C-alpha positions in Angstrom: -47.1 -2.8 30.5 -47.6 -5.8 32.6 -50.6 -7.8 31.7 -53.1 -8.4 34.7 -52.3 -12.3 34.7 -50.6 -14.4 37.2 -47.1 -15.9 36.2 -45.5 -19.1 37.2 -42.1 -17.5 37.9 -40.9 -18.1 34.1 -39.9 -14.6 32.9 -38.9 -13.5 29.3 -37.5 -10.1 28.6 -38.5 -8.7 25.2 -35.9 -6.1 24.2 -37.8 -5.2 21.2 -40.6 -3.7 23.2 -41.1 -1.7 26.3 -38.2 -2.5 28.9 -41.1 -3.7 31.3 -42.8 -6.0 29.0 -43.0 -9.4 30.5 -44.8 -12.3 29.3 -46.4 -14.6 31.9 -47.7 -18.2 31.6 -51.4 -18.2 32.7 -52.7 -19.7 35.9 -56.2 -20.7 36.6 -58.5 -17.7 37.4 -59.2 -18.6 41.0 -55.5 -18.1 41.8 -55.7 -14.6 40.8 -56.6 -13.2 44.2 -54.0 -15.6 46.0 -51.8 -13.0 48.0 -48.4 -15.1 47.9 -48.9 -15.2 44.1 -49.4 -11.6 43.9 -46.3 -11.0 46.1 -44.4 -13.2 43.9 -45.5 -11.1 40.9 -44.5 -7.9 42.4 -41.3 -9.2 43.4 -40.7 -10.5 39.9 -41.7 -7.1 38.5 -39.1 -5.5 40.7 -36.6 -7.9 39.4 -37.4 -7.3 36.0 -36.8 -3.4 36.3 -33.5 -4.1 37.7 -32.7 -6.6 34.9 -33.9 -4.1 32.2 -31.8 -1.4 33.6 -28.8 -3.7 33.5 -29.6 -4.7 29.8 -30.0 -1.0 28.8 -26.6 -0.2 30.4 -24.8 -3.0 28.8 -26.5 -2.1 25.3 -25.5 1.4 25.6 -21.9 0.6 26.4 -21.8 -1.9 23.6 -23.2 0.8 21.1 -20.6 3.4 22.6 -17.9 0.9 22.0 -19.2 0.1 18.6 -19.2 3.8 17.5 -15.4 3.8 16.3 -16.4 1.9 13.3 -15.7 2.2 9.5 -18.2 0.7 7.3 -18.2 0.0 3.5 -21.1 -1.4 1.2 -19.9 -2.2 -2.2 -22.6 -3.1 -5.0 -20.7 -4.9 -7.8 -21.9 -5.0 -11.5 -20.4 -8.2 -13.2 -19.4 -9.9 -10.0 -22.0 -12.2 -8.3 -20.6 -14.7 -5.8 -17.0 -14.3 -5.4 -14.1 -14.0 -2.9 -12.5 -10.5 -2.5 -9.2 -9.8 -0.8 -9.3 -6.7 1.6 -5.8 -4.9 2.6 -6.4 -2.7 5.7 -3.7 0.1 6.1 -3.8 2.4 9.1 -3.0 6.0 8.3 -2.0 7.1 11.7 1.8 6.5 11.1 4.1 7.2 8.2 5.0 3.6 7.7 2.3 1.0 8.7 2.2 -2.7 8.1 -1.0 -3.8 6.3 -3.5 -6.6 7.3 -5.2 -8.8 4.7 -8.5 -10.6 5.0 -10.8 -12.6 2.7 -14.5 -11.7 2.5 -17.2 -13.2 0.2 -19.3 -11.2 -2.4 -23.0 -12.6 -2.3 -25.2 -11.7 -5.3 -23.1 -8.8 -6.1 -23.0 -7.2 -2.6 -20.5 -6.8 0.0 -20.7 -5.3 3.6 -17.9 -5.0 5.8 -17.9 -3.1 9.3 -14.4 -2.6 10.7 -13.8 -1.5 14.4 -11.1 1.1 14.3 -9.9 4.3 16.1 -7.7 5.0 13.2 -8.3 6.6 9.7 -7.7 3.4 7.4 -7.1 2.8 3.8 -9.1 -0.2 2.6 -7.9 -1.7 -0.7 -10.5 -4.3 -2.0 -9.6 -6.6 -5.1 -11.5 -9.5 -6.5 -9.4 -12.8 -6.1 -9.8 -13.5 -9.9 -8.2 -10.2 -10.6 -5.1 -10.8 -8.2 -2.0 -11.2 -10.1 0.7 -13.7 -9.1 4.5 -13.7 -8.9 6.5 -16.5 -10.7 6.7 -18.5 -7.4 2.9 -18.1 -6.6 2.6 -14.9 -4.3 -0.6 -13.0 -5.0 -0.4 -9.1 -5.2 -2.9 -6.5 -6.4 -2.9 -4.1 -9.2 -4.0 -0.5 -8.9 -6.3 -0.8 -11.8 -7.9 -3.9 -10.5 -8.6 -2.6 -6.9 -11.0 -0.3 -5.1 -9.2 2.1 -2.8 -11.1 3.8 0.0 -10.0 6.1 2.8 -12.2 5.9 5.8 -12.3 7.8 9.1 -13.8 6.1 12.4 -17.7 6.2 12.3 -17.7 6.8 8.8 -19.4 4.8 6.0 -18.8 4.7 2.2 -21.0 3.3 -0.5 -19.3 1.9 -3.7 -20.8 1.2 -6.9 -18.2 -0.9 -8.9 -18.3 -2.1 -12.6 -16.0 -5.1 -13.1 -14.5 -4.8 -16.7 -12.2 -7.2 -18.5 -9.0 -5.2 -17.7 -10.0 -3.0 -14.9 -12.4 -1.9 -12.3 -14.4 1.4 -12.5 -16.2 2.6 -9.3 -17.9 5.4 -7.8 -18.0 6.2 -4.0 -20.5 8.2 -1.7 -20.7 8.8 1.9 -17.0 9.4 2.4 -15.8 12.6 0.8 -12.3 11.5 0.8 -13.0 8.2 -0.9 -15.3 10.2 -3.4 -12.5 12.7 -4.2 -10.1 9.7 -4.7 -12.3 7.7 -7.0 -12.8 10.7 -9.2 -9.0 11.3 -9.5 -8.4 7.6 -10.1 -10.8 7.7 -13.0 -8.8 10.5 -14.6 -5.8 8.4 -14.3 -7.2 4.8 -15.2 -6.8 4.9 -18.9 -3.1 5.7 -18.8 -2.6 3.2 -15.6 -4.0 0.5 -17.9 -2.0 1.5 -21.0 1.3 1.4 -18.6 0.3 -2.1 -17.7 0.0 -3.3 -21.2 3.1 -1.6 -22.5 5.2 -3.0 -19.4 4.1 -6.4 -20.2 5.3 -6.0 -24.0 8.6 -4.5 -22.7 9.0 -7.4 -20.1 8.5 -10.0 -22.9 10.9 -8.5 -25.1 13.7 -8.1 -22.2 13.5 -11.8 -21.1 13.5 -13.1 -24.7 16.4 -14.9 -26.0 18.9 -12.8 -27.9 18.0 -9.5 -26.2 21.2 -9.2 -24.3 23.0 -9.7 -27.6 20.9 -7.1 -29.3 21.6 -4.6 -26.6 25.4 -5.3 -26.7 25.4 -4.8 -30.5 23.3 -1.7 -30.1 26.0 0.0 -27.7 28.8 -1.0 -29.8 27.3 0.3 -33.1 26.7 3.5 -31.3 30.3 3.5 -30.4 31.4 3.0 -34.0 32.6 -0.6 -33.1 30.0 -2.5 -35.1 28.9 -1.9 -38.6 26.5 -4.9 -39.0 22.7 -4.9 -38.8 21.4 -4.6 -35.1 18.5 -6.8 -34.2 15.2 -4.7 -33.8 14.7 -6.2 -30.5 16.8 -3.5 -29.0 14.9 -0.7 -30.8 11.7 -2.3 -29.8 12.6 -2.4 -26.2 13.7 1.3 -26.4 10.6 2.4 -27.9 8.4 0.6 -25.3 10.4 2.0 -22.5 9.8 5.6 -23.9 6.2 4.8 -24.0 6.2 3.7 -20.4 8.2 7.1 -19.2 5.7 9.3 -21.2 2.6 7.5 -19.5 4.5 7.7 -16.2 5.3 11.6 -16.7 1.6 12.3 -17.6 0.3 10.7 -14.8 2.7 12.7 -12.5 1.6 15.9 -14.1 -2.0 15.1 -13.4 -0.9 14.7 -9.5 1.0 17.9 -9.8 -1.8 19.7 -11.2 -4.3 18.5 -8.6 -1.8 19.7 -5.7 -1.5 23.2 -7.6 -5.4 23.7 -7.8 -6.5 21.8 -4.6 -3.7 22.5 -2.2 -6.0 22.7 0.7 -7.5 19.2 0.2 -6.5 16.1 2.0 -5.9 14.1 -1.1 -3.2 16.7 -2.0 -1.1 16.0 0.9 -1.3 12.2 0.0 -0.3 13.0 -3.7 2.7 15.1 -2.6 4.0 12.8 0.0 4.4 10.1 -2.9 6.6 12.6 -4.9 10.5 12.8 -5.4 12.1 14.9 -2.8 12.8 17.7 -4.9 9.1 18.0 -5.9 8.1 18.0 -2.3 10.5 20.8 -1.7 8.9 22.7 -4.5 5.4 22.2 -3.8 5.3 21.8 0.1 4.5 25.6 0.7 1.2 25.4 -1.6 -0.1 23.1 1.0 -2.7 24.4 3.5 -5.8 23.4 5.6 -6.6 19.5 5.4 -3.6 18.8 3.1 -1.2 19.3 6.2 -3.7 19.0 9.1 -5.9 16.1 7.9 -5.7 12.4 7.7 -2.4 12.3 5.9 -0.6 14.6 8.5 1.5 12.0 9.8 2.8 10.9 6.3 3.3 14.5 5.1 5.1 15.4 8.4 7.5 12.7 8.1 8.4 13.4 4.4 8.7 17.2 5.2 10.9 16.4 8.5 13.3 14.1 6.4 13.4 16.9 3.7 14.4 19.5 6.4 17.1 17.2 7.7 18.6 16.0 4.6 17.8 18.7 2.1 16.2 18.1 -1.4 18.2 15.7 -3.2 17.1 15.5 -6.8 18.6 12.7 -9.0 20.5 15.1 -11.1 22.8 15.6 -7.9 24.1 12.1 -8.7 26.9 11.2 -11.0 24.4 9.1 -12.9 20.9 9.6 -14.2 18.2 7.4 -15.6 19.1 6.0 -19.0 22.8 5.7 -18.1 24.6 2.4 -17.9 25.5 1.6 -14.2 29.1 1.9 -13.2 30.4 -1.5 -12.2 32.5 -2.1 -9.0 33.9 -4.8 -7.0 32.0 -6.2 -4.1 32.6 -9.1 -1.8 30.0 -11.0 0.2 30.8 -12.6 3.5 32.9 -15.9 2.9 33.0 -15.5 -0.9 35.8 -14.0 -3.2 35.6 -10.6 -4.5 33.6 -10.1 -7.9 32.4 -7.4 -10.0 28.8 -6.4 -9.7 27.5 -6.6 -13.3 24.0 -7.0 -14.9 22.3 -10.2 -13.9 20.4 -11.7 -17.0 16.6 -11.7 -16.2 16.7 -9.8 -13.2 16.4 -6.2 -12.1 19.0 -5.0 -9.2 18.1 -2.5 -6.6 21.2 -1.0 -4.9 20.2 0.1 -1.4 22.6 2.8 0.3 21.8 2.8 3.9 23.2 3.1 7.3 22.3 2.0 10.8 22.1 5.9 11.8 19.2 6.4 9.1 15.9 5.9 10.7 14.0 6.1 7.4 16.4 3.3 6.1 15.6 0.9 9.0 11.9 1.6 8.8 11.8 0.6 5.2 13.2 -2.9 5.9 10.0 -4.7 6.4 8.7 -3.4 3.1 11.8 -4.2 1.3 11.6 -7.7 2.7 8.1 -8.0 1.4 9.0 -6.9 -2.2 11.9 -9.2 -2.0 9.8 -12.1 -1.1 7.3 -11.3 -3.7 9.6 -10.5 -6.8 12.6 -12.6 -5.5 12.8 -14.7 -8.7 13.2 -11.5 -10.9 14.8 -9.1 -8.4 17.9 -8.7 -6.5 18.7 -6.3 -3.7 22.3 -5.3 -3.0 22.6 -3.5 0.5 25.4 -1.0 0.4 25.6 0.1 4.1 27.8 3.1 5.1 28.6 1.9 8.5 31.6 0.2 10.2 31.8 -3.6 9.8 30.4 -4.2 13.3 27.6 -1.7 12.7 26.1 -2.9 9.5 26.8 -6.6 10.5 24.7 -6.1 13.6 21.8 -4.4 11.8 21.9 -7.1 9.1 21.4 -9.8 11.8 19.1 -7.9 14.1 16.5 -7.3 11.0 17.3 -10.5 9.4 18.0 -8.9 5.9 17.8 -11.9 3.4 19.4 -10.2 0.5 23.2 -9.6 0.0 24.8 -6.8 2.0 28.4 -6.1 0.7 31.4 -6.8 2.6 34.2 -4.2 2.1 37.0 -5.4 -0.2 39.2 -2.8 1.6 38.8 -0.1 3.8 38.2 2.5 0.8 35.4 0.0 -0.7 32.4 1.9 0.6 33.8 5.3 -0.2 34.4 4.2 -3.7 31.0 3.0 -4.1 29.6 6.3 -2.9 31.9 8.2 -5.1 30.9 6.3 -8.2 27.2 7.3 -7.6 27.8 10.6 -5.6 25.4 9.3 -2.9 25.1 12.0 -0.1 21.8 11.1 1.3 20.2 8.1 2.9 18.3 5.9 1.9 19.0 6.2 -1.7 17.9 3.4 -4.0 19.0 2.8 -7.7 17.1 0.4 -9.9 19.2 -1.4 -12.7 17.6 -3.5 -15.4 18.9 -6.8 -16.7 20.9 -5.0 -19.3 22.7 -2.7 -16.8 20.8 0.4 -17.6 19.8 2.7 -14.6 15.8 2.9 -14.8 15.2 4.4 -11.5 16.8 6.7 -8.8 15.0 7.4 -5.6 16.5 9.6 -2.8 14.8 9.5 0.6 11.7 7.2 1.3 9.6 7.4 -1.8 6.4 5.6 -2.6 7.2 6.0 -6.1 10.1 3.4 -5.9 7.6 0.6 -4.9 5.3 1.7 -7.8 7.9 1.4 -10.3 8.8 -2.2 -9.0 5.4 -3.0 -9.4 5.2 -1.6 -12.7 8.2 -3.3 -14.0 7.9 -6.7 -12.3 4.2 -7.0 -11.6 3.0 -8.9 -14.5 
């Protein structure tokens, strides 16, 4: 309502009240009946109506644009004023680059609204819980992070307890985030135990005398040494077996979830992380949201690759986990040929790839990220199955910082493929500092990166 007063011409619109509310500065009472003043009042009122409609239109448009927002509220127990790192990953593609931002927690409370048209994964980690590589690059551990899956125009509320060696949390408001939090809680004890055992194993394998202990252990098994074998080798073997048992138990929980919840979106995400032979075995169990939901792109990509290449379990190779890696001769550009052998203190990744292989190329950005993170403890050896001009062009185009081998002779690459019986690409083989094969991954698999984090992320 417009009050029955006369205005000086100064107009203020109060958007919190009626859109026609106008505040006037009062004039002396004798001017109330002045006709020009009344005409000015009527003109001002008409302008206010037009202005109000414009404001309402802009506000409505702004609200419409803001509808595609994902929001999260986190209530921390044990964390008051603090900085957290938030990693944002779009889930509309099989391979998406992540974006990282820093936010402040105030009095144990964090609220963040993300404009997005895509379903996103948010990973929230307190800065004090970030781990650091030997050359200072930070990275997050799964047991120290909150992971959420948010659709546009959705909201999640998280209640998180910050404990000495882990974060525990519950999520509400977002059904998928709630389901994942419940599943994560089932895995958490084994995830923490795996980290602790990995640290112990790492300390032994980088200690002085360990390589000698391994050498004597191998000689003793071959009947070439009858003396006492240092206990370092046995301790490392025992810890490695513990790590594998924990990893196997966690994988069995994932497969059990897929078997019993094959129509849920989370089942699709869990299956997409599995080896190709497991994907082939379990894909037909999926239905509903598992194949049509938010992880559709990831599941479709993995299944399309499976249909193209066929399942290639690790047993199809000439080697298996636990074997000593075959050595072979390589030559880098401008260098003399040399034998590829174990590197003390470093894990080696053999990356079999080709310029014709789209999944191989799509993994380069993430491989470069891991090479930058773990470069002091990791060497990647690229084994391209291409003509010389083909692989040199791809190395230059994608600026690959790790060695890609130069054929010693025309049969070199076939020799490498023959040694490992690699018939599908990409194939990645992880070799520990003692020369033992500790991981084999055929196709693009999340498990490869997870194992590198477990081995090197200390």
